[in-house]
C-alpha positions in Angstrom: 113.4 90.0 102.5 109.8 89.5 103.8 107.3 92.2 104.4 105.4 92.8 107.6 102.3 95.0 108.0 102.3 96.8 111.4 98.8 98.1 112.3 98.5 100.7 115.1 95.3 101.5 116.9 95.3 104.3 119.3 93.7 103.6 122.8 91.1 106.0 124.2 93.8 107.1 126.7 96.1 108.2 123.8 97.9 111.5 124.7 100.1 112.1 121.7 103.2 112.7 123.8 105.1 109.9 122.0 104.1 111.0 118.5 107.3 112.9 117.7 109.4 110.1 118.9 107.4 107.7 116.8 108.0 109.8 113.7 111.7 110.0 114.4 111.7 106.3 114.9 110.1 105.8 111.4 112.6 108.1 109.8 115.4 106.0 111.4 113.9 102.9 109.9 113.5 104.6 106.5 117.2 105.6 106.7 118.2 101.9 107.4 115.9 100.8 104.5 113.7 98.8 106.8 110.6 100.9 106.3 108.8 100.5 103.0 105.7 102.8 103.6 104.0 104.5 106.5 101.0 106.6 107.2 98.2 107.6 109.5 94.5 106.8 109.1 92.3 109.7 108.0 90.0 109.4 111.1 93.0 109.8 113.4 92.4 106.4 115.0 96.0 105.2 114.3 98.1 104.2 111.3 100.1 101.5 109.7 103.6 100.8 108.3 105.3 98.2 106.3 108.6 96.7 107.4 111.1 94.7 105.3 113.0 92.3 107.5 114.1 88.6 107.3 111.7 87.3 110.0 108.6 87.9 112.1 110.7 87.8 115.2 113.0 90.6 113.8 109.9 92.7 112.8 108.4 92.3 116.3 111.8 93.3 117.9 111.8 96.5 115.8 108.2 97.2 116.7 108.9 96.8 120.4 111.2 99.8 120.2 108.6 102.1 118.7 108.0 104.8 121.3 104.3 104.7 121.0 104.4 101.0 121.6 106.6 101.3 124.7 104.3 103.9 126.2 101.3 101.5 125.8 99.2 104.2 124.3 98.3 102.1 121.2 97.7 98.6 120.2 100.2 97.1 117.7 99.6 94.1 115.5 102.3 92.7 113.3 101.4 90.4 110.4 103.6 88.9 107.6 102.2 90.3 104.4 102.5 88.7 101.0 102.3 92.1 99.2 103.5 92.5 95.7 
């Protein structure tokens, strides 16, 4: 399995209304063993998580379902990451 870093930056218009759904989404990924690690930035500007999937396309498809991404309150970047 490959690992993918998902970096989330909140937009100035961020309302927080999708935060609970985002947390539930991450828990589902954890339960399915797709989520390796996740956390928010100390300055409250966003956060990041690490996905474990077979391809970049699969990782992007998962990220597209993240409630904060669907509401367009944040900017998401997905990069394949050669972490050890």
